[in-house]
C-alpha positions in Angstrom: -0.9 -17.5 -34.7 -1.2 -13.9 -35.4 1.8 -11.7 -34.8 2.0 -10.8 -30.5 3.1 -7.2 -29.1 7.1 -6.9 -28.6 5.8 -6.6 -24.7 5.0 -10.2 -25.2 8.2 -11.7 -26.9 10.0 -10.2 -24.3 8.8 -11.4 -21.4 8.8 -14.5 -22.8 12.5 -14.0 -23.8 12.9 -12.6 -20.1 10.6 -15.0 -17.8 9.7 -17.9 -19.3 11.8 -19.3 -22.5 14.3 -21.8 -21.4 17.8 -21.6 -21.7 21.0 -23.7 -21.1 23.2 -22.3 -17.8 25.8 -21.0 -20.9 23.3 -20.0 -23.3 24.4 -21.8 -25.9 21.2 -23.3 -26.1 17.6 -22.1 -26.0 14.3 -22.4 -26.9 13.4 -20.7 -30.6 9.7 -19.8 -30.1 6.7 -19.7 -27.8 5.7 -23.1 -29.0 9.2 -24.4 -28.3 7.6 -23.2 -24.6 4.7 -25.2 -24.7 6.1 -28.2 -26.0 8.6 -28.4 -22.9 5.3 -27.9 -20.5 3.1 -30.1 -22.6 6.0 -32.9 -22.9 6.5 -32.7 -18.9 2.8 -32.9 -17.9 2.0 -35.8 -20.1 5.0 -37.8 -17.9 1.8 -38.3 -15.0 -0.3 -40.1 -17.1 -0.2 -43.5 -18.3 3.3 -44.4 -20.4 0.8 -45.7 -23.7 -1.5 -42.2 -22.8 1.8 -39.3 -22.8 1.8 -38.9 -26.6 -1.8 -38.8 -26.8 -2.3 -36.4 -23.5 0.9 -34.4 -24.9 -0.9 -33.3 -28.0 -3.9 -32.8 -25.9 -1.9 -30.3 -23.8 -0.3 -28.5 -26.3 -3.2 -27.4 -27.9 -4.7 -26.4 -25.0 -1.8 -23.9 -24.4 -1.8 -23.4 -28.2 -2.2 -19.6 -29.0 -2.7 -19.0 -25.3 -6.0 -20.2 -24.8 -4.8 -21.4 -21.2 -2.1 -19.8 -19.3 -0.2 -21.9 -16.5 1.3 -19.4 -13.8 4.7 -18.0 -14.2 6.1 -21.2 -12.0 4.8 -23.8 -14.8 5.6 -22.3 -17.6 9.3 -21.4 -16.6 10.6 -24.2 -14.6 8.3 -27.5 -16.2 10.4 -30.0 -17.9 13.6 -27.7 -17.3 14.7 -30.3 -14.7 15.5 -27.7 -12.3 15.6 -27.5 -9.0 12.6 -25.5 -8.7 9.2 -25.8 -7.4 5.7 -25.7 -10.3 3.6 -24.0 -7.4 3.5 -19.7 -7.4 3.2 -19.9 -3.8 2.6 -21.7 -0.1 1.2 -20.9 3.2 4.0 -21.8 6.2 3.8 -23.9 9.2 2.1 -22.4 12.0 4.6 -20.6 14.1 4.7 -21.8 17.8 5.0 -19.4 20.4 8.9 -20.2 21.4 12.6 -19.5 20.0 13.2 -23.1 18.7 9.8 -23.0 16.3 10.0 -19.3 15.4 13.5 -20.0 13.8 12.9 -23.1 12.6 9.7 -21.5 10.7 12.5 -18.8 9.2 14.9 -21.6 8.0 11.5 -23.2 6.3 10.6 -20.0 4.9 14.2 -19.5 3.5 14.3 -22.9 1.4 10.9 -22.4 -0.3 12.0 -18.9 -0.9 14.9 -19.9 -2.4 13.1 -22.2 -5.3 10.6 -19.7 -6.2 8.1 -19.8 -3.8 6.0 -17.1 -2.5 5.3 -17.5 1.3 2.3 -16.8 3.8 2.3 -16.4 7.1 0.0 -15.6 10.5 1.9 -13.9 13.2 -1.3 -13.8 15.3 0.5 -17.1 17.9 3.4 -15.4 18.9 2.7 -13.6 22.4 2.6 -9.5 21.8 5.4 -7.1 22.7 6.1 -6.8 26.6 4.1 -10.1 27.7 6.7 -12.1 29.8 8.6 -14.7 29.0 8.2 -17.2 31.5 11.7 -19.1 33.2 13.5 -16.3 31.2 12.9 -13.2 33.5 12.6 -11.0 30.3 9.4 -9.8 28.6 8.9 -10.5 24.7 9.9 -8.4 21.7 6.5 -9.4 20.4 5.7 -10.4 16.3 6.8 -7.6 15.0 9.6 -7.9 15.6 10.4 -11.3 14.0 8.2 -9.8 11.3 11.6 -7.6 10.4 14.1 -10.9 10.9 11.6 -12.4 8.0 12.0 -9.1 6.1 15.5 -9.3 6.3 15.7 -13.0 5.1 13.9 -12.4 1.7 15.7 -9.0 1.4 18.8 -11.5 1.6 17.3 -14.5 -0.7 16.5 -11.7 -3.5 20.1 -10.2 -3.2 21.8 -13.3 -3.4 20.1 -13.5 -6.6 17.1 -15.7 -6.6 13.9 -14.6 -8.0 12.0 -13.2 -5.4 8.4 -14.8 -4.0 6.6 -12.4 -1.8 5.7 -12.4 1.4 2.5 -12.2 2.9 2.0 -11.6 6.6 -1.8 -11.8 8.6 -2.7 -11.0 12.6 -5.9 -11.6 13.8 -8.2 -8.5 14.7 -8.1 -9.1 18.3 -4.6 -9.6 18.6 -3.0 -7.2 21.2 -0.8 -6.1 19.0 -2.8 -5.6 16.5 -2.4 -1.6 16.0 1.3 -1.8 15.7 0.9 -4.3 12.5 -1.9 -1.9 10.9 0.3 0.7 11.2 3.7 -1.0 10.3 4.4 -0.2 7.1 4.4 3.4 7.8 7.8 3.6 8.9 9.6 4.2 5.8 11.7 1.3 4.8 9.9 -1.1 7.1 8.6 -5.0 6.0 8.9 -3.5 2.0 9.1 -7.5 1.2 5.7 -7.8 3.1 1.9 -7.4 2.2 -0.4 -7.0 5.4 -3.6 -8.0 5.9 -5.8 -8.6 9.2 -8.1 -11.5 9.6 -11.4 -9.8 10.6 -14.1 -11.9 12.1 -17.8 -12.3 12.0 -17.7 -11.2 15.2 -15.6 -8.2 15.3 -18.1 -7.0 11.9 -21.2 -7.3 14.1 -19.0 -5.4 17.0 -18.0 -2.5 14.4 -21.8 -2.6 13.7 -23.0 -2.0 17.3 -20.0 0.1 18.1 -19.3 -2.2 20.8 -16.2 -2.6 23.3 -13.7 -4.7 21.5 -11.4 -7.6 23.7 -7.7 -7.7 22.2 -6.5 -11.0 24.1 -3.7 -14.0 23.7 -4.2 -17.1 24.7 -6.8 -16.2 27.0 -5.7 -13.5 29.0 -7.3 -9.8 27.9 -4.4 -6.9 27.7 -6.5 -4.1 26.1 -10.1 -3.3 25.0 -11.0 -0.5 22.5 -13.8 0.4 20.6 -14.5 -1.8 17.7 -15.5 0.9 15.7 -12.2 2.8 16.2 -9.7 -0.4 15.6 -11.7 -0.6 12.3 -11.3 3.2 11.5 -7.8 2.4 12.0 -7.6 0.2 9.4 -8.9 2.5 7.3 -7.0 5.0 7.5 -3.7 3.0 7.3 -5.0 1.5 4.2 -6.6 5.2 2.3 -3.7 7.1 2.9 -1.3 4.2 2.8 -3.1 1.2 0.7 -2.0 -1.4 3.2 -3.4 -3.3 5.1 -6.0 -5.7 3.4 -9.0 -7.2 5.3 -9.6 -10.9 4.9 -13.2 -12.2 6.2 -11.5 -14.8 7.7 -14.3 -16.8 9.5 -16.4 -16.9 6.1 -13.3 -18.2 4.5 -13.1 -21.2 6.9 -17.2 -21.3 6.6 -16.9 -21.5 2.8 -14.1 -23.8 2.7 -14.7 -27.0 1.0 -12.2 -28.6 3.2 -14.0 -27.1 6.6 -13.7 -30.7 7.9 -10.0 -31.6 7.9 -8.2 -27.9 8.2 -8.5 -24.4 9.8 -7.2 -21.6 7.3 -5.6 -18.2 8.9 -3.5 -17.1 6.3 -3.3 -16.7 2.3 -0.9 -17.0 -0.3 1.0 -13.0 -0.8 -1.6 -12.3 -3.4 -5.6 -13.3 -1.6 -6.7 -15.3 -4.0 -5.4 -18.9 -2.2 -6.6 -19.2 1.4 -4.4 -21.8 2.5 -3.8 -24.2 5.8 -0.6 -24.7 7.2 1.7 -25.6 4.5 -0.7 -25.1 1.8 0.2 -25.1 -2.0 -0.8 -22.6 -4.6 -1.5 -24.0 -7.7 -2.6 -21.5 -10.1 -3.6 -21.1 -14.0 -6.1 -19.1 -15.9 -8.4 -20.0 -18.5 -8.3 -16.5 -21.4 -11.6 -15.9 -22.4 -10.5 -13.9 -25.2 -9.5 -16.7 -27.2 -13.4 -18.0 -26.1 -14.9 -15.0 -27.8 -16.5 -15.7 -31.4 -17.3 -12.9 -33.8 -15.7 -9.7 -31.4 -17.3 -6.5 -31.6 -20.4 -7.6 -33.7 -23.9 -7.6 -32.6 -23.8 -11.3 -32.4 -20.3 -11.4 -29.9 -20.4 -13.8 -27.7 -18.6 -16.8 -25.6 -18.5 -20.0 -27.1 -19.4 -21.6 -24.2 -19.0 -25.7 -25.9 -14.8 -24.5 -26.6 -15.1 -23.2 -23.2 -16.3 -26.4 -21.5 -13.2 -28.1 -23.6 -10.7 -26.1 -22.6 -11.6 -26.2 -19.1 -11.9 -29.9 -18.5 -8.6 -30.3 -20.0 -7.0 -27.6 -17.9 -8.1 -28.9 -14.8 -6.5 -32.6 -15.9 -3.0 -30.7 -16.4 -3.2 -28.7 -13.1 -4.1 -31.9 -11.8 -0.4 -33.6 -12.9 1.3 -30.5 -11.8 0.5 -31.5 -8.4 1.9 -34.9 -9.4 5.0 -34.0 -11.2 6.1 -30.8 -9.4 9.1 -30.7 -6.9 8.1 -29.0 -3.2 11.2 -27.5 -0.8 9.5 -29.3 2.1 8.0 -32.6 2.4 5.2 -31.4 4.6 4.2 -29.0 1.3 4.2 -32.6 -1.0 2.0 -33.9 2.1 -0.7 -31.2 2.0 -0.7 -31.1 -2.1 -1.2 -34.7 -2.8 -3.9 -35.1 0.3 -5.9 -32.8 -1.2 -4.6 -32.4 -4.5 -6.8 -28.4 -4.5 -6.2 -26.2 -7.6 -6.6 -22.9 -8.2 -8.6 -22.3 -12.3 -9.5 -19.4 -12.5 -9.4 -16.8 -15.4 -8.0 -13.7 -17.0 -8.9 -11.5 -19.8 -12.3 -10.7 -18.4 -12.5 -6.7 -19.0 -11.2 -7.7 -22.8 -13.9 -10.1 -23.0 -16.7 -8.3 -22.2 -15.7 -4.9 -24.4 -15.5 -7.4 -27.7 -18.9 -8.5 -26.9 -19.7 -4.9 -26.4 -20.6 -5.0 -22.6 -19.5 -2.4 -19.9 -17.6 -4.0 -17.1 -19.2 -3.2 -14.0 -22.8 -2.4 -15.8 -25.7 -5.1 -15.0 -25.4 -6.6 -18.2 -21.3 -7.4 -17.6 -22.2 -8.7 -14.7 -24.9 -11.0 -15.9 -23.0 -11.8 -19.0 -20.0 -12.9 -16.3 -22.1 -15.2 -14.0 -23.0 -16.8 -17.1 -19.4 -17.2 -17.8 -18.5 -18.2 -14.4 -21.4 -20.7 -13.8 -20.0 -22.7 -16.8 -16.6 -22.4 -15.7 -17.6 -24.0 -12.4 -19.8 -26.6 -13.9 -17.3 -28.0 -16.5 -14.0 -27.3 -13.7 -16.0 -29.6 -10.7 -17.4 -31.9 -13.8 -14.2 -32.6 -15.0 -12.3 -33.3 -11.5 -15.5 -36.0 -10.7 -14.3 -37.8 -14.2 -10.8 -37.6 -13.0 -11.5 -39.5 -9.6 -13.7 -41.8 -11.4 -10.7 -42.5 -13.3 -7.7 -41.6 -10.9 -9.0 -41.9 -7.4 -10.4 -38.9 -5.3 -8.0 -36.8 -3.2 -6.7 -39.2 0.0 -8.8 -37.1 2.7 -12.0 -37.0 0.5 -14.7 -37.8 2.9 -18.0 -37.8 0.9 -20.3 -37.3 3.6 -18.9 -34.3 4.9 -17.9 -32.9 1.4 -21.1 -33.0 0.4 -22.3 -31.3 3.6 -20.1 -28.1 3.0 -21.3 -24.8 2.6 -20.1 -24.5 -1.0 -21.0 -27.9 -2.4 -24.4 -27.5 -1.0 -25.3 -24.5 -3.2 -23.8 -25.9 -6.5 -26.3 -27.4 -9.1 -27.6 -31.1 -8.5 -26.5 -33.0 -11.3 -23.3 -31.7 -9.9 -23.3 -32.9 -6.5 -24.6 -36.4 -8.0 -21.9 -37.1 -9.7 -19.6 -36.1 -6.7 -21.8 -38.6 -5.1 -21.5 -41.5 -7.5 -17.4 -40.8 -8.9 -15.9 -38.6 -5.6 -13.8 -36.1 -6.8 -9.9 -35.9 -7.4 -10.0 -31.9 -6.0 -10.5 -30.8 -3.0 -10.6 -27.3 -4.4 -11.1 -26.1 -7.7 -11.6 -22.3 -8.7 -9.9 -19.1 -7.3 -8.7 -16.1 -9.8 -5.4 -15.2 -9.7 -3.8 -11.8 -10.4 -2.0 -13.0 -13.9 0.1 -9.6 -14.3 3.3 -10.7 -16.2 1.2 -14.4 -18.0 -1.5 -11.4 -19.3 1.0 -9.0 -20.8 2.6 -12.5 -22.0 -0.7 -13.1 -24.1 -0.4 -10.0 -26.2 -1.3 -8.3 -23.8 -4.3 -8.8 -22.3 -6.6 -7.6 -19.4 -5.4 -9.1 -16.1 -7.3 -11.8 -14.4 -10.8 -10.0 -13.3 -9.4 -6.9 -13.5 -10.7 -3.7 -15.9 -8.3 -2.4 -18.6 -6.2 -0.4 -16.5 -4.8 1.6 -19.2 -5.4 1.1 -23.1 -2.1 2.6 -23.7 0.6 3.4 -22.3 4.4 3.9 -23.6 7.2 2.1 -22.2 10.7 2.8 -22.1 12.9 -0.5 -22.9 16.8 -0.5 -22.4 18.7 -1.6 -25.5 21.9 -3.4 -25.9 24.1 -0.1 -26.5 22.9 1.4 -23.2 20.7 3.5 -25.3 16.7 3.8 -24.6 14.1 3.1 -26.8 10.4 4.2 -26.6 7.8 1.9 -27.4 3.8 2.5 -27.5 1.8 -0.5 -25.5 -1.8 -1.1 -26.3 -4.5 -3.3 -25.1 -5.4 -6.4 -26.8 -8.4 -5.3 -27.3 -8.0 -2.3 -28.1 -5.9 -3.5 -31.2 -8.3 -5.8 -32.2 -10.4 -3.1 -32.5 -8.6 -1.4 -34.2 -7.6 -4.0 -37.1 -11.6 -5.0 -37.4 -13.2 -1.6 -37.3 -10.3 0.8 -38.8 -7.9 3.2 -37.3 -9.8 6.4 -37.3 -13.0 4.4 -35.8 -14.3 6.1 -32.7 -14.5 4.1 -29.6 -17.9 3.3 -28.6 -18.5 4.1 -25.0 -18.1 -0.1 -23.6 -14.5 0.9 -23.5 -13.5 2.0 -20.0 -10.5 1.8 -18.1 -9.8 1.1 -14.0 -9.7 5.6 -13.9 -13.4 6.0 -14.9 -15.1 3.1 -13.1 -16.5 4.0 -9.8 -15.2 1.8 -6.3 -18.7 0.2 -6.6 -18.3 -1.3 -10.1 -15.4 -2.6 -8.9 -17.0 -4.4 -5.9 -20.0 -5.6 -7.6 -17.8 -7.4 -10.2 -15.8 -9.3 -7.6 -19.3 -10.2 -5.8 -20.5 -11.6 -8.8 -17.4 -13.8 -9.5 -16.9 -14.6 -5.9 -20.2 -16.4 -5.8 -18.7 -19.0 -8.5 -14.8 -19.6 -6.8 -14.5 -21.7 -4.1 -11.1 -20.3 -2.4 -10.7 -16.7 -3.3 -9.8 -13.8 -6.0 -6.9 -11.1 -6.4 -8.9 -8.4 -6.9 -7.7 -4.2 -6.2 -10.6 -1.6 -6.2 -9.1 1.5 -7.8 -10.1 4.8 -5.9 -10.0 7.9 -6.9 -7.6 10.8 -4.8 -10.5 12.8 -3.9 -13.1 10.1 -2.4 -14.1 11.1 0.7 -13.0 8.9 4.1 -16.3 7.9 4.9 -17.4 7.0 1.4 -13.8 4.3 1.3 -15.0 2.9 4.4 -18.0 1.7 2.9 -15.8 -0.1 0.2 -15.5 -2.0 2.5 -18.6 -2.7 4.1 -20.1 -3.4 0.6 -17.2 -5.5 0.0 -18.7 -7.8 3.4 -22.5 -7.5 2.8 -22.1 -8.5 -0.7 -20.0 -11.9 0.1 -16.6 -10.8 -0.7 -13.8 -13.2 1.3 -11.6 -10.2 1.3 -11.0 -6.9 0.4 -8.1 -4.8 -1.2 -7.8 -1.0 -2.6 -5.9 1.9 -4.2 -6.0 5.2 -3.8 -3.3 7.5 -5.2 -2.1 10.3 -3.4 0.8 12.0 -1.6 1.9 9.1 0.5 1.5 5.8 -2.3 2.4 8.1 -5.5 0.4 7.9 -8.6 -0.1 5.5 -10.7 0.4 7.2 -14.0 1.8 10.6 -13.8 1.7 13.4 -16.5 5.2 14.4 -17.5 5.7 18.1 -15.8 6.4 21.1 -18.0 9.5 22.4 -17.7 11.3 25.8 -17.4 12.2 27.1 -20.9 16.2 27.2 -19.9 15.5 23.2 -19.1 17.2 24.0 -15.8 15.7 22.7 -12.6 14.3 25.8 -10.3 16.0 26.8 -6.9 15.7 24.1 -5.0 15.4 25.2 -1.1 16.9 23.0 1.7 13.7 23.5 4.0 10.9 22.0 2.1 8.7 20.0 4.6 9.1 16.3 4.9 6.7 14.4 4.0 6.9 10.4 3.2 8.2 9.4 -0.1 5.6 7.5 -2.6 5.5 3.4 -3.4 5.7 2.2 -6.8 2.0 1.1 -7.3 1.6 -2.8 -7.4 -1.9 -4.2 -8.1 -2.9 -8.3 -8.8 1.2 -9.0 -9.6 1.5 -5.9 -12.0 3.8 -3.3 -10.6 3.3 -0.1 -12.4 5.9 2.3 -13.1 6.0 5.8 -14.3 8.2 6.5 -17.2 11.7 8.0 -16.0 12.6 11.3 -14.5 13.5 13.7 -17.2 16.6 15.7 -16.3 16.8 19.1 -16.4 20.2 20.8 -17.9 21.4 22.2 -14.4 20.5 20.3 -10.9 21.4 21.3 -7.3 23.8 18.8 -5.3 26.2 18.1 -2.5 29.1 16.3 -2.0 30.2 14.4 0.5 34.0 13.0 1.4 33.8 9.6 3.2 37.0 8.5 4.6 37.1 4.5 5.1 40.0 3.2 7.4 40.9 0.0 4.8 41.6 2.9 1.9 44.3 5.4 1.6 42.0 7.4 -0.4 38.9 9.3 0.5 35.5 8.7 -1.2 33.4 11.5 -3.0 29.8 11.1 -2.8 28.3 13.6 -4.6 24.3 14.0 -4.9 21.9 16.1 -6.9 18.6 16.7 -6.4 15.1 17.7 -8.4 11.8 19.1 -7.2 9.1 16.2 -8.1 5.3 16.8 -6.4 6.5 19.9 -4.7 8.9 17.6 -2.9 12.9 17.8 -2.8 14.1 14.4 -3.7 17.2 12.2 -5.0 17.6 12.2 -8.4 21.3 11.1 -9.4 24.7 9.8 -7.2 28.7 9.9 -8.5 30.7 8.0 -6.5 34.3 9.0 -7.0 38.1 7.8 -5.7 41.9 7.6 -6.7 41.4 4.2 -5.2 41.7 2.2 -8.6 40.6 -0.9 -6.5 36.9 0.9 -5.9 36.7 2.2 -10.0 34.7 -1.1 -11.2 31.9 -1.2 -8.2 31.9 2.6 -7.7 30.3 3.2 -11.5 28.3 0.1 -10.9 27.2 1.2 -7.9 26.7 5.0 -9.2 24.3 3.6 -12.4 22.1 1.5 -10.4 21.6 4.0 -7.8 20.6 6.5 -10.0 18.5 4.4 -12.2 16.7 3.8 -9.1 16.4 7.0 -8.5 15.0 8.6 -11.4 12.0 6.0 -11.5 11.0 7.8 -8.6 8.4 6.3 -6.0 9.4 5.5 -2.8 13.8 5.2 -3.1 14.7 4.6 0.6 15.0 1.3 0.4 18.0 2.1 -1.0 19.3 3.3 2.3 18.5 0.3 3.9 19.6 -2.5 1.4 23.6 -0.6 1.7 23.1 -0.2 5.5 22.5 -4.3 5.7 25.8 -5.0 3.9 28.0 -7.0 6.1 31.9 -7.1 4.7 32.9 -10.8 6.4 36.3 -9.7 6.5 35.2 -6.9 9.0 33.5 -3.4 8.9 35.8 -0.3 10.7 34.8 2.1 13.6 33.7 5.4 11.7 34.1 8.5 14.3 33.0 6.5 17.4 30.5 4.3 15.4 30.8 0.5 14.3 30.1 0.5 10.3 29.9 -3.2 8.7 31.1 -2.7 5.4 32.2 0.4 2.8 28.7 -0.1 1.0 26.5 0.5 4.4 28.9 3.7 5.2 27.8 5.0 1.3 24.1 4.2 2.9 24.7 6.3 5.7 26.1 9.5 3.3 23.1 8.8 1.3 20.4 8.7 4.6 21.9 12.0 5.6 21.4 13.8 2.5 18.3 12.3 2.0 17.3 13.8 5.5 19.0 16.8 4.6 16.3 17.4 2.2 13.3 16.1 4.1 13.0 13.1 2.3 12.9 11.5 5.1 12.6 12.3 8.8 14.9 13.0 11.2 16.2 10.0 13.1 14.0 9.7 17.0 16.1 10.5 19.5 17.8 7.5 20.7 17.3 6.9 24.9 19.8 6.6 27.4 19.7 2.8 27.5 20.5 2.7 23.5 23.9 5.2 24.7 24.8 3.3 27.4 25.1 0.2 25.0 26.9 2.4 22.4 29.3 3.3 25.6 30.3 0.1 26.5 31.5 -1.0 22.9 33.0 2.2 22.0 36.6 4.0 23.1 36.5 7.4 23.8 38.6 9.5 21.0 39.4 6.2 18.9 37.8 5.0 15.4 39.3 1.4 16.2 37.5 -1.4 17.5 37.6 -2.0 21.3 40.3 -4.5 23.0 38.5 -7.8 24.0 35.6 -7.3 21.2 34.7 -10.5 20.1 33.7 -9.9 15.9 33.5 -12.4 12.9 36.8 -13.6 11.7 37.2 -13.3 7.8 39.1 -16.1 7.3 36.9 -19.0 9.6 33.7 -16.7 9.8 33.2 -17.3 13.4 32.8 -14.3 16.3 36.3 -15.6 17.1 38.4 -11.9 16.2 39.8 -10.4 19.4 42.0 -7.2 19.0 44.5 -7.4 21.3 47.6 -4.9 21.3 46.7 -3.6 17.8 46.2 -7.0 16.1 43.4 -9.1 15.0 43.8 -12.5 16.2 41.2 -15.6 15.8 41.1 -17.1 18.6 39.4 -20.3 16.9 41.5 -21.0 13.7 43.9 -18.4 14.3 44.4 -16.3 11.8 46.3 -12.7 12.6 46.4 -9.3 11.3 47.9 -5.9 12.5 47.4 -2.6 11.7 
């Protein structure tokens, strides 16, 4: 195997290399990781055949021909308590408090083991709906989504790898407008991807400009014009890149298991529409390793080699169903009774380049269809052979299965094989984003996406805290230079996402969808100056061409640009004067497409920066804390650049230095850094917070978060807070004693010793009514 790019080695070491808890033993190379996975997958075979299949699986993984999803590569054979499934759609949420919080618990347990989750919040009654028996009004699904969001933040802060979340809502839910606009509020629902479940009836109503009823459980709440609601979805995704659109009726109509399940949600990236407790098992064939005679006139995919790789990959993935652990028994039952797998591809754009074909061209469409037809054929026939050997999936109903819309479109010999042998896996194919595993595999193009950028600079943090710049180059470009020479001019088929048109993207997604029985994770890149009408047309094209969903990305002042050109500094290297009256505009996010997060290069520090210093008094500390925030101008907007936290209290030294470095590192990355405020303000001190200026603050870190928030508002990076209503003011007055910063006597708080809400302040002392703990001040 030829040496891979440095970034691939780093990705393996950071994410997939198995190490003991104390790092005393660890895998020496990627070959060791392949061997571990091969052995773990062969364990599902009969004992006498395990050695044979271990070698077959190792040969499959060798040289990155097949890339199992990251959970498999990192967790298989490690004996860690993790799931090998990337994502799950969780159980249906019933419209009562008990079910809501039971589901929250299940989500936390799933995410703790590394699984991403999807939820349909359409089952919860809208805001303001009566709660019978309680004499109150419902707070609505978005309020509970906030609870899920906080849970995800907590799991992440506990040190586990964060699983992403997807929230869906039907286009006829009364709260759909609030759902569409939810993430326009900076810092809200940052752990979620959002998608609207769009029905065929709604798309027809949009076409006819009919009225559209928003209902819940048969009750009509509101009537809107369908086209106006569609425009609201489009305006939000045009400016904020969310929500996405899922064509849910098409998904259910083309589901091989239409007779056994109803789908209302997807995994976080959208390539796996799943029923309640459905599990997402992913793996990708690396098409760049199937190309023979690259960059020659007779360059082509070796279809025989592709057939062999696909067949072994189906068997390996089927074995994952048996060897994996599951966070919940319902997930295990769902996976084992249907045995759905999501075999897909990656490196499509690079493979087309190696064959001398421009992504998005008619020739690319024809070639992609040929390759995908072979993959579909090989995968289904492999699953029928497995059924003959090991049995069909338990819910297989031959008559109903063969009547499915997708199955009826297969070649006759595939349908005959299903009729004769059955089939092992209810659904077989899917296309995942493959972001990190594509970097691992020598930086090939991701999934079915075009090459995002053929070359970019990556800054690597070295052990001595210095940064080393290294060039990251696309696999196809490096191969071309190696074969044709460093100075050879690039042919016109070397195109990246920046020059392709949105219709190029849509056509490619639709072409691949014809051969995929699940769905596809794909981002359609749009130019910043695309008109709103042309932008809306992308979604109509996706619907008309048979796609199951559509996700776009348009760089703009709100979402930020994917790649940024370094601004020229003034001759003295100093930042120009920064006025405090720069008008507010919403901060930008990093760009996440298909599982890859494209971060901009850290901002350079000018020689001089303006800033402000704030003095913070904390009741539990003898010394004040001084917080200095310095700012920079980026894209015409003043933004925080660095922070310094100082105190004479030596007990604070270590964590204030750490906080200074970490927050400054986040600020210098650019994008939407307002989440720092939310993270800090959400920290609760188990010993209890303090009353500062008549307001209860849950921890010293939360107080620092409020200082940062105040500064962001002053410089125009965040909008000023909305005025509190009289009810809120009255609620505050009930728990605040005028003229004092101490907790009101008689108010129960959390006890730092036993954790119960039994801490009562009596005559200047804190006394716990549960465990007897007492502290006077």
